[in-house]
N, C-alpha and C positions, 0 to 999 in steps of 0.2 A: 436739324435741317431736314426738310422733306426729301424723300428719295424720288428721283426722276427716272422714269423708265419709258422709253419711246415717246418722250415729250409730255407724258402725263404725270402729274404730281400725285403721289400716293399719300393723301391725307384724308382725315375724316372730320366731318362737322360734329358738333356735340350731339346732335340728333342721331347721326349715323353711329357714333361711338356708343350711345345709349342703346340703340336698337341691337347692335351687334353684341354688346356685353351684357345686356339685360339689367343695366344699372341706370337709375333715374338721372336725368341731366343735373338735378340739384345735388345729387351725391357726387357726380363727376366734378361739378364746380367746387364742392367742399374738398374733395381730394386734391384739386388744384391749389386751393387756398392753403391747404395743409402741406403742400410741397411733395405730395405723393406722385402726382403726374404733372406734366407741363403741356402747355399749348402755345402755339405761335398765334399771332393776331394778324388778320388781314388788314388791308387799308381801311376797311369799314369796321374795324375792331371786332370782327367775328373770330371765335376760337377755331383753330385747326389743329387736330391731333395727328401725330404720326401713327401709322398703322400698328407699330409695335407697342403703342399705348394699350391696345387690347390685352396684350400679355401681362402688362403691369397691373391693369385693372383686375384681371383674373387672379393674379398673385395676391393682390390686396383682398379680394373677396374670399378666396380660399383661406387665407391667413386669418381673416376675421371669423370665418365660419368655425374654425377650430379654436377660437378664443384668444387669439393673439391681439393685444391692444394696438391701436393705431400708432402710438408712439414707438412701439417695438418694430412695427412694420416699416415706419419711416426710417428708423436706424438701419434696418436690414437693407432697404433700398439705397440708402445713402452709402452703405458699405461697398456697393458695386462700383467698379471703375467707370468713370465718366457718366454716371447716372444711367448706365445701360439697362436694358430689360433683363430680368432674371432668366437664367438658363435652367435646364434640368439639373445641372451640377450645382448651381446656386441654391435651387430649392432643396436638394438633398442635404447640402451643408447647413442651411438655415433650419430645416426641419429637424436635423439632429440636435441643434442648439435648443430648439423649442421643446423637444420631446420630454425632457425631464420636468419642465414647467407644466406641460400638459399632463404628465403622469401624476404630479402632485395635485393638480386640480381634480383629476379623475378620482384619486384616492379621497380627497376632501368631499367630493360629491357622493361617493359611495358611503362614506361615513355619515353624511347628512341624511342620505336615503335610509340607511339602517336605523339611525336614531329617530327619524320621522315616523317609522312604524310604531314605535312606542309612544309617540306624541299624539297620534290621531285621536281626536275626541276630547283632549284635555283643554284645548283652547288657550294653553299657556296660563290658565288660572291657577294651576297647581305648580307653582315655581319650585316647591320642595322636590318634586319628582321629575320635572321637565328636563330631559337630557340635552335639549337644544338651547334653552335660554338660561338654565341654571344647573349645569352638571354638578353632581355631588352636593347640591344645595349650598354652594359657595356664597350665595347672596343672603342665605338665611341668617348669617351672623350679623348682618347690618340692620335687621329689624323685620317687621311683618309687612305684608303687602308686596305689590310688584315693585321691583327696584330697577329693572332694565327693560328697555324696549328698543329693538334694533340696535343693540350694542351702545346705546346712549345711557349713561349713568345719570340719574337724577336724585335729588335729595328729598 
């Protein structure tokens, strides 16, 4: 329900929300379809967003930026009482939950980066020695030639 102050309703159009948040209207519509934000409709079927939607959009964008998938963001927002906007305390709690997942991703990326150094120049043509596509030549036992591309096994 929009907040009324001094007779003025504090709501934003999709264009205003887009301008204030830096998020394209199409992304805002997508967030709405995905249940991440909500809008009320005017008699002319135009969307109107409560001002606190800005905070939800900021929460979504920051969460995405650190690599949290939208499904996890939706679960986090759904865990809030009455669909309210996340507070600083909510962010602290959720970021603690996501920290171990982010640490695992960082470790995997560091491992990838370190293995990539040994891979530069081979073009994955040398599957016997490629530590990214064929660590320890595990695919060598299945025959000659390339056996895997983007983790898809072919015969």
